[in-house]
Each structure stands twice: as structure tokens, then as C-alpha cells.
C-alpha positions as CSV (number, residue, x, y, z in Angstrom):
1,M,5.7,-5.3,-19.3
2,A,5.8,-4.8,-15.5
3,K,7.2,-1.6,-14.2
4,R,9.8,-1.4,-11.5
5,V,8.4,-0.7,-8.0
6,V,10.0,1.6,-5.5
7,W,8.8,1.9,-1.8
8,V,9.3,5.2,-0.1
9,V,10.4,5.0,3.5
10,R,7.0,6.0,4.9
11,A,5.3,3.1,3.0
12,Q,7.9,0.7,4.2
13,N,7.3,1.8,7.8
14,D,3.5,1.5,7.3
15,R,3.9,-2.1,6.2
16,I,6.2,-2.9,9.2
17,E,3.8,-1.2,11.6
18,I,0.8,-3.2,10.2
19,L,2.7,-6.5,10.4
20,A,3.9,-5.8,13.9
21,Y,0.4,-4.9,15.0
22,W,-0.9,-8.3,13.8
23,R,2.1,-10.2,15.1
24,N,1.5,-8.6,18.6
25,R,-2.3,-9.1,18.5
26,S,-2.2,-12.7,17.4
27,K,1.0,-13.5,19.4
28,S,2.2,-15.3,16.3
29,N,4.1,-14.6,13.1
30,K,1.7,-16.8,11.2
31,Y,-1.2,-14.4,10.9
32,S,1.0,-11.4,10.0
33,K,2.1,-13.3,6.9
34,I,-1.4,-13.1,5.5
35,P,-1.5,-9.3,5.0
36,D,2.1,-9.3,3.9
37,G,1.2,-11.8,1.2
38,L,-1.8,-9.7,0.2
39,F,0.4,-6.6,0.0
40,R,3.1,-8.3,-2.1
41,N,0.6,-9.8,-4.5
42,S,-1.2,-6.5,-4.9
43,V,2.0,-4.6,-5.6
44,R,3.0,-7.3,-8.2
45,L,-0.4,-6.7,-9.8
46,I,0.0,-2.9,-9.7
47,S,3.4,-3.2,-11.4
48,K,1.8,-5.1,-14.3
49,Y,-1.5,-3.1,-14.5
50,P,-0.8,0.3,-13.1
51,L,-4.3,1.7,-13.8
52,I,-5.9,-1.1,-11.7
53,G,-6.2,1.2,-8.7
54,K,-8.9,3.8,-8.1
55,S,-8.0,7.3,-9.3
56,T,-7.6,10.1,-6.7
57,N,-7.7,13.9,-7.0
58,R,-3.9,14.0,-7.2
59,R,-2.4,13.6,-10.7
60,N,-0.9,10.1,-11.3
61,V,-1.7,9.0,-7.7
62,R,-4.0,6.0,-7.4
63,L,-5.1,3.6,-4.6
64,K,-5.6,-0.1,-4.6
65,I,-8.0,-1.5,-2.1
66,V,-6.6,-4.6,-0.4
67,K,-9.1,-5.9,2.3
68,N,-9.0,-3.2,4.9
69,Y,-6.0,-1.3,3.5
70,F,-5.3,1.2,0.7
71,I,-2.0,0.9,-1.2
72,V,-1.4,4.5,-2.3
73,Y,0.9,4.7,-5.3
74,E,2.1,7.1,-8.0
75,I,2.6,6.1,-11.6
76,R,5.6,7.5,-13.3
77,K,7.0,6.8,-16.8
78,D,9.1,3.7,-15.8
79,V,8.4,3.2,-12.2
80,I,5.6,2.7,-9.7
81,I,6.2,4.5,-6.4
82,I,4.5,3.0,-3.3
83,L,3.6,6.0,-1.2
84,R,1.6,4.6,1.7
85,I,-0.2,1.6,3.0
86,W,-3.2,3.0,4.8
87,D,-5.6,1.2,7.2
88,S,-9.0,2.2,5.8
89,R,-10.5,2.0,9.3
90,R,-8.5,5.0,10.4
91,N,-9.9,8.5,10.3
92,P,-10.3,9.5,6.6
93,K,-9.3,13.1,7.4
94,E,-5.8,11.9,8.3
95,L,-5.4,10.3,4.8
96,K,-6.3,13.6,3.2
97,E,-3.8,15.4,5.4
98,A,-1.1,12.7,4.8
99,N,1.9,14.1,3.1
100,F,2.6,12.0,0.0
């Protein structure tokens, strides 16, 4: 059974920023729909198979690799909490310092 998914505000903002970047770069809404679809499909998969992501050093926090992005999420009893969407091309030290 799929778990309910909740997005924290920071993760929602990450997604919006990524899509805005691709919309501005390509000067079209068409290309920004590609990563959005990838994120949506991955979150759907995570809700059905929560252990699909790579484990981290934080308890119950995992990350799913989606092209050049990490979807960072926490598994709780009845819910999956999406904490961040992280561009893996960014400085990895920033991810370690990210508050989630």
C-alpha cells in the first residue's frame, strides 16, 4: 500500500526554483515539464516502495537519485516526507550543511 506523501515548504521551493531555472534557460515551459514529470513519477515510486532510495547517515532519511537531482525524504510510519530536491551538481558540502 502506498504511503501518503507530504512536501515540506523547502522541498516545494526547491522544485519551483528548479522548474523556473529550466523555464528561463530554455525560454519555454515545455522543457521544464520534463524534470517535473520525473519528480512526480519518482515520488509516486517512493510512496509505494519507500526503501528504494539510498540510505543516508540520518535515521529514516533516504535519497532517490533522479537524473542530476536527489530527492531527499524521510520515512515515517504512515507518511513519506519530502525534505529537499537537490541538484547533485551543486557543492556537496552544502548538502551536508542543509537543514532537514
